[in-house]
Structures are given as C-alpha cells and as structure tokens.
N, C-alpha and C positions, 0 to 999 in steps of 0.2 A: 395439443391437438384441439382441445376445446376452445382455446383462445383463438386459434386460426379459423375455426368454424364460425365463431361469433363475428370475427372481422369480415368473413366472406359474405355473411347474410345480413350485415348491418345496413340500416337504412332508416328513413323517416318513420316507417311503420313498425320497426323492431326496437324493443327496449329490453335490456337484460338486468336482472337483479341477482347478484351473487354474494354469498357469504363464504369467505375463504381465509385460510391462514397463509396463503402464498402471496408473496410480494409481486408476482408477475402481472397481476391485474391492477395494481395500484398506480395511479397517475393523476396529474392535474392538467386537464385539457378541456377543450370545448365539448367534446363528445364523451368525456369520462368524468364521473363524480365519485370521489372516494370518501367513505364515512368510516371513522374509527369507532368501533363499539367496544366499550369496556364495562366490566362488572365489578363493583365494589360493594361489599357487605350486602350482597343479594340484590342490589339495584343496578340495572343496566343504563348506560348513558351513551348517546350518539353525538359524534363531533364531525362536522363537515371539514375535510381538509381542503383549504382554499388556496394555500401557497405551497409551492414546491418545497420550500424549506421545512414545512411542517410534516413532510413525509418521514422525517427522522423520528417522529413520534410513533409511527407505525413500526419502524425498525426496533425501537425500544420495547414496544409492547409484545412483538412477535419474537424477539430475541434473534433477529436477523443479523448475521455477520457478513463480512465482505466475501466470504466463501459462497454466498448465495448469488450466483453469477448469471442466472438465466437472463436473457434479453440483452446482454452486453455483446457488442460486436467483437471486442478483444479483451483478453485477460493478460495482465502482466504479472508474472510470478517473481517476487523478490525474496532474497534469502532471509532477511531479518528486520528488526525494528528500525535500524538506522536507515536502510534504504526505503522502508515503508514511510518514514517521516520525511526523508530527503526529497524523494521524487515528486510528490504532489506540490511541494513548494516551488520547485524548479519549473515544473510543467505550467503552473499557474502564471509564474513570472514571464514565461515564454509565450503566453497567450493561448495555451491549450486548455480549454474550459470543459472538455467532455470527459474528464477523468471522474469516474464514479458512476457513469451511466453507459455511454458507448464503450468506454474503456474502464475495466474494473481492475483494481490493484489488489493482489492477494499476497499476504505475508506467510511464507512457508515456516517461519520461526525456527530456522536452522537447517543445516544441510541434511540432517537425518531423515527429513520427509521427502526428499527428492525421489527415492525409490518408489514411494507410494503415488507418484505423479502419473504413472502409466494408466491407471484406471480413470483418473481425473481427465487426462488428455484424451482418452478414448471417448469419454462422455462429451467433452467439448467438441470433438470432431463430429459427433453425431448431430450436434446442434449448430454446426457450421460456424463455430466461434474460434477466432484466431488466437493462438496461445503464444506468448513471448516469455522468455525466462532470462533473468539476470542473476548470476551467482559469483561467489568468490572463487579463487583458484583452488581446484581440487582435482587430482588426476582421476580418481574413481568416479566422481560426479561427471567429469567430462565424458567418460566412456558411457555413462548412463544416458546422457543427453544425445550422444551420437547414436545410441541404440534406438532412442525415441524417433530420431530422424529416419533411420533405416526402416523402422516399423510404420512409417507414414503418419506418426502421431504429432510430429513437430517438423516445421520447415527448417532447412539448413541455416537460413539467414534470420531465424526468429529466436536465436539464443546467443548470449554473450557471456563470457567469463572474464571477470576482472583479472589483470595480471597479478594483483595483490589483494589483501583484505581491504575492505571499503575504506577504513580510516587511513591506510597506508598509501592511498592514491593521491593524497593531498600533500603539498609542500609544507615543510616545517614552519615556515613563516606564517602561513594561514592557520595552521593548527594552534600555534602559540597565541596568535591574535584572538582566535575563537575562544580558547581556554581563558585568556585574561578577561575577555568580555563576560564570559560565564561567571568568573570569580567575582566580578562586581555585582552581577545580577543575583547570584546565589550566596554571596558573602562567604567565600572561602579564599584561602591564600594560594596564589599561583605566581611564582617568581622564576620559573624555568625560562631560559632564553633560547633563541633559535639555535645557537651553536651547540648548546648542551643537548638539545633534542636531536640535532643532526648526528652527533656522536653516538648517542644512545641507539639511534635507529640502525646503525651499522650492525648491531647485535640482537636487537629486539624489535618486535612489532610495536606500533604506536599504542595499541590497547594495553599491552603489558607495561609499557613505560608509564603511561598515565595512571594505570591502576596502582602501580607501586608508589608513584609520587603522591597520589591522593591519600593513600593509606598512611604513608610515612609523615607527610606534612600536615594533613588535615584530619586524619583518622575517620575518613568517610569513603564511601564507595565511589568509583568513577562510573558515571552513567553514560554509556555510549550514545544513547539516543539524544541526550542533551548536546553532545558535541555535533552530532549529525544535523540537528536543528540549527545550531549556530553557524555551522559551515554553509548550510543552505541559505541562511539569512545573508551571509556575506556575498554569496554568488548572486542572490536575488538583487542585492544592492548594486552589484556590478552590471547586471543585465539592465536594470532600470537606468543606470548612469549612461550606458551606451545609447 
C-alpha cells in the first residue's frame, strides 16, 4: 500500500528516502536509487547499487530467498532441485529472459509441502499473482491440486503433472550420454550401456538404477541435480543447433 501511494504522488517535486529490510523497493532505474547499508565492527558503510547484477548483494545481506515473491507477475512452483536447476537453463535457451523478476521460480523441495500451498496460493491471489505448478505423478497430490482449482486458488490450465518422475521422462540414450559426460567432468567410472539401462528400467526407476550403480561401481552418491543439469545442457545444445 505504501509503495502504491508513493508511485501515485511521485513527481518532480517529490523525493522519498526509505530504510527498509524489504526487497520490494529495491531497483536500478532512472527514478530509483538503491543504497546498501552494512555495519561491520560498529562502523556503517554505504554502497550505491549501480548495476542490476549487484542487486544480488542485497539478497545476500537480507537473506532473501526465492520464496520472496512480491512484485512478480507469475510464480512457477516446481517439485525439487532437478526441476529448479533444469527449467532456468531451458527458459534462457528459448529466449525467455524474465525468469527471476516477472516470473519467479519456487522450489517446493518435495511433494510433502504441496498441502501447505493453500495458504500461499491464497496470498498470491490477493496480490493478483498468477500461480503455476509442475509436479511428478502422485494420485493424492493430483486431488490436492484439483481442490485448489475448485476453491478458486489455481486455474485449471495452470498445473501439470508429469506422467513419470522427472528423470524417467528422458530416453535411455540421453541419460547414458549425460552420465558419461558427467563421469569425465567429475572423474568417476560409468560404463553402463543403453541396452542395460533399458532392461533395468522395466523394473526400476532411473534414480534407483543410477543410485545402485554409483554405489556399487564408484562408492559415491548419485546426485540427481547433476544429471538434471547435464540433461539441460544437452537440450540447450539442441535448441541452439536448430
């Protein structure tokens, strides 16, 4: 409300000085100057934020997380780290540069937090922020999302549920190629071929297969987000090639 009032009375004769812990007032523009004030060992210092990229310094100082979504036109909720890593890379390759400001990405960090979305969606609705949700297949979660639609908190065409887990959406050939590329970069052994992975996938999910392989062959953990990043790199390469 204060921000809207300031905008409505702004003009050549009006100038406002604010001290705040809220990121909603921070910007780099002709009519806005942002200063970061820090205090170390009893001494305060002032720094003018001159570049948009330097706004990350404010985020660090205030402890702002991506859950701080005021001012965004849209919020995309994703289930976990894999999607949270994957989507920005694909969006950027496709030429969508508004991710992070007009569109905010929020990591739910698992399906367990979906039930808590009701309050969050109510808040977003009050601020006229559009919400979108991408989740892995789960019957109970599907019912929760449908309830959100019935309650008017989520539009019917604003949610999607993968038919499988994220990693299982990709063909074995791409997964093997991604893992072999990772093995060179991170110096571990990966000799599984496409045929073997295809056979294993008839009984197990990709995550379980790769977890078992990495433990038995390398005695290290399988990091899903590393695979998501490499899969995104391969898709980004294909997009740029086209």
